[in-house]
N, C-alpha and C positions, 0 to 999 in steps of 0.2 A: 379228491373226490371229483369225478367227472359228471357234470349234469347232462341229463338227456334233453333232447330237443323240447319236449313238452314241459320240462321242469323250469326252463329259462323264463317263460312268461310269468309263472307263479313266483319265482324268485324276484323278478323285477317288480312285480306288483307289491310284494311284501316290502321290498326296499323303498318303493315310492310311498307306501302308507307310513312307514317309519319316519321318513324324511318329512312328510306333511304333518303327522300327528304329534310327534314328540315336541317340536317347538310350540305348538298351539297349547300344550298343557300348561305352560307358564302363563298364558293369557287367562286361564280360568281361575287363578288364585285371587282371593279377596284381598282387599287392602286399599291403601290410598290411591287416589287417581294418579296417572302418570304425569299429569300436568299440575303438580302441587304448586301453589297452595289451593287449587280448586277443591271445593268440598267443605265439609263441616268440621269444625275444630272446637275443642273444649279446653279451658284453662281455669286456674284458680288464682286469685290475686288477693293480697291483703292491702287494704287502703291505708292511707296515713292515719286515719282514726281507728285503726286496728279492726276494721270490719272485713270479714272474709267473704268474697264474692265468687260465684261461678260466672265465668265469662265465656260466651259462645261467639265464634266468628263463622260466617258463611260466605265463602268466596265463590264467585261465578266467573266464567270466561265470557267476555263480550264479543260480539260479532267482529269488532275491529281488532281483536287480539289482545286488548287490555283486560283488566280485571275490574269487577264490581264486588262490593262486600257490604255486609251489615254486621254490626256488633250488638249482642244482646247480653244484658246483665239482669236476669229476671228478679233477683233479690233487691235490685236497686230501682229498676223502672220497667214498665211494661212496653215501653217504646223501643223500636229499633233505632240504634245510634248510627248515623251515617258515617261511612268510611270513605275517605277521599285520598286522592294523590297516591294511589297504590303503585309502587314500583318494585319489581322483582328483577334483580340483576345477579345472575348466577344463583347463589344461595342467600343473598342479602335481600331482606324484605323490609320496606319502609312504607308507612302510611300515616295519615292523621285522622282523628275521629273526634266526635263530640258535637254538641249543639251550642251551649253557652261557653263552655271552657273547651279549648282544643287541646287534645293530648296527641303527642307525637309517639310513634312506635318505630323502633329499629331492632331488627333481630335477624336470625338465620333460620332457614328451612333445612332441617337435618334429616337426611334419608327419607324425605317425603312423608315422614310420619310425625315429626316434632317440629314445632316452631318455638325457638327460645329467644327472648329479648326483654326489652323494658319499655314501659310507657313513661314518658317524661312530660312535665309541664313546669317550666321555669327550673327551680332547684329540686323539685320533687321527682323522685324516681321510684318506679314500682316494677320489680322483676316479675316475669310471667313465663310459664311454659304451656303451650297449647299442644294437645295431642289430637291426631286425626281420629274422628269418630265415624 
């Protein structure tokens, strides 16, 4: 098919729109932030005394490129639990948290929608899975 002179600008315009529009469609999808673990996460944990708790993590990105976070366990306390020493290397996430007793966390960020790992304190281990909310 041979294009007439007037059809060429229209064809180029349509091609340009397709090139610009199609990649931007993927940007409109809802879901976890591209900079996981930034955002809000919810998990459930069973404590050593068999208490089931909802646990929430809120990660933020600091101006210096590091992370800040707070942990909440509303069934246990109304206070935000400080999260410190946050390190994310590739998909390995570590941090510690607590006020009187310090808990260490080590886990993995999977597909930017799940964080799996365990809290430890001495010999005590508690498995947890957080999902991005």
